[in-house]
C-alpha angles and dihedrals in degrees: 000000000000090000092052091049089047092052092044090055090047093235126156105208143090106292098208093049097040097045093036092056092044091050093052092049093048092045091052094050093046092044091051091052099042101034101029100147100041092045092047091049093050093046092046093053092048095046093047090051090051092048092050099044110024105034089103089055092059093047095047094042095055092050089052090051090054092049092050093051092051090049095050092047093052094044125088088266088069089085093059111113119227094232136010111345094240097045118109121220112287095225132036119254097255093045091047092051093047091054091045091053098043096046094039119048104327091116091046092054090054091051099044101028092104102011098061100051093042093047092055091041091057095039109025113213092225098039092114095045102036101022095238111176115234117248093015130123089256089054090051091051093048091045092057092046091057094040091056089044091055099044110031132049099355096048092048091046086063089059099035099057098058090036091057091048092048092047093051099045095039101041100029106032095027093229123157115281094254135118089241090063089069088065095054094109088055106039100020113196088003087091085085094046135077094288092052092046091050091052091051094047091052090048094051094045091048090051093052093046094045093051090044090059090050093046090048091053089046092052090053092049094047091047090051091050097051088045091059095040103037103015093243109157122249103244142136090255094059091043088054090051090050092050090048092052093046092046093046095051089044090056090053090050090048089054091051092054134221102307098041097033120030095022094053094044092046094052093048093047097047092055091047089050091050090049091053090047093052091047092055091047096048099042095043134058094307100180094046091049095048094047092045094049093052093044094047091049090055090048090051092052092049093048097038097101090052094043092047092058102028112127102171087243102164103036093035089191094159092240094120093054094048094049120013101030092046091048093052095044093046095045095047091051090070096033091104089060095048092039096053091043092051091047090051093056094040102064112139098029125117120246090247093050091043096051095041092046097047093043103038108030099054090036090053091050089050090054090054093043097049092038093057097040094038098050091041087056091047089051090056091050099041102034106014142049095299122200099135095099090050092050099042103031107026098034092032092224095152095152090057096047096100094050094045086052093051090056087075092061134071121271092021093173094053096043091047091054090049090050091051091050091049093051092047095049093045090055092045090056091046093052090042093051093044092051092051092047095045089051091048093050091049093048099042091219140054100226131097095001114167113236092233092065093056092045090051092064093048089052091047092055092048094046094050091052096041095047093053096044095045096042101049107359114221090351091070092049091048089052090052090050089055090050089051091057089056094044090052093062098073089046090056090050089048089054092070091052090047091057091050094044098052093043091049091048092050091051090049095050102036133074124230098237122092089259104075114219119190130198120231128240134206120243112270123210131182111265095250093052091045090055092048092053091048089056092048113078096208094068127081108217098174092104096037125092139177098212112057108260129180121223093215141015121278120249117262111267113225136162104246091205095057121071110240118225097179141016110281096204124208104306117170101035119151096250093048091058099040097044094238114174088224092072117108125196101240091186090068095044098048122066117237113277130207119244090249093052091048090053092051092050092051091051 
């Protein structure tokens, strides 16, 4: 039935994944509208239980992810190239960074650039446990520590881990660009079965919900900005118009594709963001801001081990659950989207260059961004007219924090318009990127995709956000935020399997000598796409398979520090673990070799 509907609509995707994801999204929207109170009560109970009992799991897990990434980058596998060994990076460094920033947390930096430091300055996170006085210099120092903690290394570790896995399995093993492909070393050909489809449906739904939260926050911020600049009221109607404009432009960008759409918008936006940053630095208290940024970065590095494992155990004030745990759960819910997008634009880079670039470059920019905006805001509170704490903390006007901040600088009208444009374009690129990635995950390939499919996902993101905001205002968005916390849990659990899978795959494909030698894999397509191409005369399917199949044998895995007394064979290959009938016992086929001959063969 699904296949007939799929063919009738002239789609080119995986019917169970596409229609399954769409059904979950539609059911959630309809359920929120029809059963608002029961659904909200159930979600509230579940999210509160998770906050109370599993907050430590989120905090510990993310620190482990970061440690694993550092380990894999510094290991001998760091020299492995994510693509053919002789292929240069697909995009230049500046263009790569611009797309990383715009599709990652560019929009989040605009929203929280002022709001996060000022919120913690007015209500210090560790006030109950350490007795830090609000609006003091100690409060400013602690506020910057937690701001850097939330938006630098740990946040980008959330994106880097799945991005590394995607890049390896897509560019190295030629597997479909789906979350399920990451689990190929564990479930083998099951990536095309019910388990794989379930993983992909969860990933797509999480992507749509995660971006919907971001777009909802963006609509509130844009509405607040145009209210202050143009006097337009803050209302559900205007938020719906904003979402419609963002979604419409995003669909145009989706139609233009990666190089003419996202790439162009990202480059324009990053330069506008840098210009705004320089303006704030030059026209404000420059020396105070520069000294404070450097000092706070040092304080963050010194306190990072404590921050990375702090659970507010003794005070149990609930601050960690409201801020850190929500951040990690929300961010990881759309990590598949950012991860697969980052992997797509990172072909040709080594694992070491990839991990260091994705972790350090955006994190470094975040330090500069929050340092300049944060200390400029502190300067207003400590040495200027003040008012930001009252607006952001007491009146809880977090969406309007940036525009209240700009009122203390010259040309407030002009800079506010620039800020509005920046927020809009950042959200356009986020929706654009998410639509392309959701379509890719549903299809299992990046070729011959009808435009309507990509546009569908952009519409889905806009409709989810608009329906919730229009139907129940902020209540709908709060309900979605609670859902995101629950959706984030399976992604955290998946993270542990991702670390195992990519490390196992690297050990399977790499030799033990300093010169890393990789085996080659045939291109894998989902079964339905493979059958379509077999029926179409213009496609050559001789080098395409459904079940992952290597073109050559893997190198022998040996411990270089232990003297070998016999040939160890090829333990740990994919077919040996999955029980595939294609596996052949090479130890029986090959005659015994001496240690010296085995060393010559490896060389």
